N, C-alpha and C positions, 0 to 999 in steps of 0.2 A: 290516099284514097279522097280525102278532102283538101282543097287549096283555096284559100280565100286570098286576094292580094288586093290592098288598098279600098276595101269596101267601105263606102259611105252611104247612110241611109238615115232619113227622116220621114215622119208622118205629115207634118205640115212644114209650109215653107219657113215660117218664122220660129220653128221649134227645133233645136238642135237634136241630132240623133246619133248613130254608130258613126265614129269618125276614124277613119285609115286602119281598119281591121286587117291584120295579115296574121293567117294561121293556116298551119298545115296539121292534117290527122291521118296517122296511118291506120290501116285496116287492123283491128283487134285492140286498139287502145280503148281505156276507159278514161275519160277526160270530165273535170268538174269545171262547170262554168260558174264562177263565183262572183258576186257583185251586190251592192245594196239595192234595195227596191229603185226602179227607175233608171238603171244603168244600161239598159238594152239588151239583157240577157234573152227575154222571149224574142225581141226582134231579130236577134242573132240565129236563133234556133229557127225562126221561120223562115228566114233566108236559106239557110241549109236545108231545109225542108221543101223549098221551092214555092212557098206560099206567098211570099212577097219577094220584091227584087229590089236590089240597091240601086241608088242614084248613080253611083259610079263604082267602078272597080271590077274585079273578075271573080266568078265562082266556078271552080272545075270540080266535077266529080268523076274520079277514075279518069281523068284527062278531058272529059266531055265538058264543055261550057254548059252552064244551067242559065238560062236566060228566058224571058217571055217568048222569044221564038222557039227555042228549042222545047219548051214544054206544051207548045201547040203541035209538037210532031208527034203523032202517034205512037211511032215505034220508040222514040226516045222516052217518052212521058209514061208509057206503061212499065218499063222496066224501072225507071227512075222512082215511080210511086211505090213499087213494091219492094224495092232496095232500102228505101229511106223512109221511116216513118216517125210520127212524133205523138208523144203523150202529152196532152195538153194539162194545164194546171188543175182547171176545174172538169172533173169527167163528164158532169152534165152536158158540156158543150159538144161532146162526142157522141152522145146517145142520142137516138132518133128511132129506132126500130121498135116494132110492137113486142117482141120478145127477146130473151137472152140469146136463145139459138139464133134468131135471125140478125142479132146485132154481131155476133161473131162471124156469122156467115157472109155477111154483106160485103166485105172486101174482096174475097176470093171469087164470090159469085159476079161481081162486076169485072173481075179480071178474067173471068172463064177458066178458073183453076179446076182441077180436077178431084174426086174424091172429097168434096167439101164436108158433106155429112161426118164422114170418119174424121176428118180434121177438126171440125167443131167439137167432136165429143173429145178427141185426144186433149186439146187445149183447155177445154172445160175441165177435164179431170186433173190436169196438171196444176190449175189455178182454183181448183176446189168449187167450181161453178156447176157441176154436173147434177146437182139437185135442184138448179134454179133455171133450167133450160126452156121450160114452158111459161116461165114466169115473166111479167112486164119489167124491163129494167129500172123503171122509176121506184120500185118496192124495194130495190136492194139498198143496203147501207152504203156510206161513202167508200168504205174499205172495198166492199164487194164490187162497187162501180168501177173503181179503180182496177180491181183484178179483171173486170169484165172488158175494160177498155184496152188493157195490156193483151189479152186473149185475141181482141179483134184485130190487134196489130201483129202480135207475133205469129198468128195463123198464116199472115202471108210470107212467112220465112224472110223476114228482111236481114239486110246486113248491117245497117246502121238503125239504131234506136235513139232517138232524141226525147229527153225527159225534162219537162218545163216544172221546176219546183214540184217533183212527184210525191212530196210528202205533206204538201199543204193541208190536205184534208185528211190527213191519217192520223190515228193515236199511235202512242208509242209502240205497242204490239205490233201493229200492222207496218208501221216503219221497219222495224227489225226484220221482219218477214220479207219485205219488199227488197231491202239491202242483200238480203242472203240470196234471194230470187236472182237478183240481176248478177250476182257473183258467178251464178252457174250458167249463165248465157254466154255462149261463144260468138259474140258479134261485137262490133263498134258501139260504144255507149258515150253519149254526151249529156250530162245531167246538170241543169243549173239549179242554184240554190243560193241562199244568203246565210244558210245554217252553218257555222264553222265547226260544230262537232259532228255534223253529216259529211262534211267535205273528204275527210281521209276514208270514209266508208264506200264513198261513190268513185274513187278513182286515186291514183298515184300522181297523177299530172292535173296541174289546175290552171286554168286561164283566169285572170282577175280582171273584170272590167272597172274602170275607174269612174268617179263621178262625172267626168267629161266624157264618157261612153268610149274611151279608147283601150288599149290593151296596156294595163299597168304591170302585169307580171304573167309570164309562162314558164312554168316549171314544176319542181316536185312539189307535192301538196304539203309536206311536213315542213319544208324550208319556208313556205310563205306563212304557216300558222306560227311559226316562231319569229316571224317578223312584226312584231306589234306596231312599230311606226308606220309601215305599209298599211296594216290593217286599219290603223287610224285614220289615214289619209283616205281610204276607201270608203270610210264611213261605216266598217264593220266592227268597230268597238266603240265603247261610250264610257263617259266619266260618271262614277258610280260613288255615292258617299255611304259610308257605313260607320258603326262604332266598334272598338275594341276596347274593352275595360273602361268605357267611359269617355274614351278619345276618338274624335271623329276623324276619318281618314277619307280622301278622295283621290282615286287613281282609276286607269282605264280597266274596263272589264270587256271580255269578249263572250258576253252572254247572247243566247240565240232568241230570236223574237220571231215567232210564227202567229 
């Protein structure tokens, strides 16, 4: 479904970015994009979503090139935008309509889809938003805003859901709900995180981005989490000092920092 070959990208001329990314993702996979802050996870998701374009390399979605030129073609971009959607890390960056109802309805209205009102109520019910449909989105809590953004994406019936650090603004209870909800979706998911304890909940396959913004690992999540040396090199473990019976010890820990 998704094929990235030799992808290189940087935001500024003198700032290094993604380096030689080669990645293939099959339909129906749940993939974790793991890496320390600043390793290019968000940039890679934006490339897959067609929001930014690499300086070099090739991106194919179901065999079709995704480029600046193809994204100017109305026939291609309409289907692509409906098929591949991105949940931003900060839900406030996605919300701009006057009511919750209008926010969920915005995408299908722009695409000219049918039965929009019924679809809005369907997804509002599934995401426990039906009592807020007439309210301004800014009045919602962070967890409710996250559910609203999910509803606004899933109403499009996408085939690929990209999630950029989806639990950054969520408490533990809402995080658990989100993990369970994602498991029930029958679509391809790519979720970025630097949270090691969350990684196995989001997918059996993990792609690890190193500090030099290249792929350091691509394989089973459980095997990566058992490789303390690789996690140390990737900046996902830290040296931690503590005492046992009055004796200080220092060794690597894989605590999660959010």
